[in-house]
C-alpha positions, 0 to 999 in steps of 0.5 A: 473763017467768016461766019455764015448768015445762018451761024450769025443768026444762031449766035444772035438768038443765043445772045438774046436768050442769054440776056433774057435769062440773066435779066430773069435771074437778076444778074449783071452783065460784064462785057469782056474781050471774049464776049458778054458774060453774066455775073452772079447777083447779090443774095436775095433780101439784101440791099447793097445800095449806099446813101451818098454823103457829102463828096470829098473836095480837093483843091490845089494850094493855088486855089486855096490861096486864091479863094482865101481859104484858111484852116485852123484846128478845133479848140477843146472847150467845156460843154455845159448847157445853161438856162437863161433866167432874169436876175434883179440887182437889189438895193443893199441899204436894208441889209446894211440897216439890219446889220447895224441893228444886229451889231447894236443888239449884240453890244447890248447883249454883251453889256447885259450879260456882264451886268447880270454876272456882276449882280449875281456875284454881289447877291451871292456875296451878300447872301454869304455875309448875311448868313454869317451875321456880318455887316449886311442887313436884310434890306441890303440883301433884298436890294441885291436880290432885286438887282440880280433878278432885274439884270437877269430879266434884261439879259433875257430881253437882250437875247430875245431882241438879238434873236428877233433881228437875226430871224428877220435878217434870215427871212429877208436875206437868207442865212448867208449873212448870219455867219459873222466872219463871212458876213463882215467880208461880204458887207464890206464889199457891198459897202465899197461897191466891189460886189452886188447882191443879186436875186435870180429866178431858178429853173423849174425843178431845181433841187440844188442851185448852181454854186456859180453862175454868169451874169450878162450885163449891158457892158457885154463883159460877163460877171461871175456870181457865187450862190449865197442862199435861197431868197424869199419871193417878196424880196427877190421880185422873181417868179418861182423859186429864187436864190441870192448870189453875190456878184464879183463886182458892183452892178447898178441897183435895180438893173436886170441882167440875164443870168446864165445858170449851168444845168448838169455837169460839164462835158468835153466839147469844141469851139466852132467859130461862126466864120466857119459855118455855112447854111445849106439845105436848111442845116448848118455845116462846116468843112473838115480837112481830111488826113488823106487830103481834101475836105468833107462837109460835116453837119452841126449837131442838134440843139441838145449837143450844141450851145451858142457861144460868143463868136460861134458855138460849142459842140459836144458831138460830131467833132474832136479837138485838133481837127482842122476845119475851114474857118474862112472860104467855106462858101467857095467850097460849097459852090464848088461842091454843088456846081453842075458837073456838065457845065464847062468853066473853061473856054475850049478855044482861048483865041475865040474867047478874046475880046 
């Protein structure tokens, strides 16, 4: 039965009043086939808004191929922060000269020790013969005593000379070359050009120098180096604390390669190739393939969890090994993501678009 004008007016007034009441109560209106009803609002004091993150992008297989988009799984690599410090490749000639002097002093010490032992034995024999009134005169006994004392003094001098030379070696090159067995092997490598002696400036506050470091050379190939000992500043030509390292191969004397010194223990990380990284909003991002399909944009971590590496970066946070990322074509995904949604990219009437 059609509503009268009075009934319609009453219904309208009822709806306006209900809307005002719902607005006062902070409710939400839902229009159904049976009219408009108010839904209860969220409890007071709770903010149910969510900060939107990067959207999920989906592209069909054809679009992936046409856009040159390629994917690859992230590879696990160790993450270990490093300090970059200057190094100095030393001339080993003074080391060779000192080693030669030490070798000569050692030979002299052996000879002096043998002579002192012989003189001591002869003096003891002459003492015994003289005491038993045999064929040794007092003059012969006194000569044997003088020889024994002289040779004993020469032994002391030989020992002191060797000690001085070894102390000089320690002061100039540290204790690493005092161990005869290892020193001979290192000297042989240095003489043959198969190793290099390098002084490295250490980071401030270093208590225990790294056992092994990497050197960046002009050739581009990194060279490993093993710790030898602390280095005196006068010979290291470095500011602050310094250490000697033995490089795995020969280097140009006087060159100054950059030393990469590890800081702290290694952590788990992944390698992010540079081709996968894009800049947007003053930040670096990569696109990660979702297991359920599509791609999402992930920000690279801060500098504390990100290290530069050859061809990319190593991240210790935000990514896991095995995740598939877009290695080429990420810029296409970004342009698709930020494209205004109200712009039509297809011609509404193809025949009119010809020509």
